[in-house]
Residue, then its C-alpha position, 0 to 999 in steps of 0.5 A: l500500500t503506497g500513500e500517506w502515513y498518519p501517526i495516532m499514538n507516540p510510542f515515546e509517550d506511552f507503551a504502545s504505538a498506532y498509525y495508519y496508511t491510506n492509498a492515494d484515493r483513500s479507498e484503502i486504509l491499513l491500521s496498525f497497533l503495537q504494544n510493548g508491555g504496559d498497563c493491560s487495563k488501558t483502553f484506546a480509541l484508534k481514530v482514523d481521521e482520513a476515512d470518508p465519513d459517508a463511506i462504508y469500509v470492510d475490514t478484510v481481516k475480520d470481514k466486518e463493516y464499519t462506517g467512515r464515521q465509526l472509523r473517525a470516532g475510533i476503533i475501541l481496543r483494550s490493551s492486552n495482558k501479553s507483554q508483546y501484542s499487535k493488531i492490524w486492520h485492512f479497511v477497503k471502501k465498498s463501491k456504491 
């Protein structure tokens, strides 16, 4: 996926980092979360501000649909009790 990179969380300020990439027309979004230790009771809202608010996206990993508004509001993720943890979402905009 070639396009723009958007950081969400700074790993130097917390025990986790998150970022996403979009392709040029923002029809695909790759969201990544990486955790390295830390508080396993913390909850994050991973906000994808570049999602089209009027579009429907399908996460190709879980085959689950999200609206662009939901992605902008944030994917809710609770930190893991594992010391090393990662998660990836690949969102593809559905054709109208």
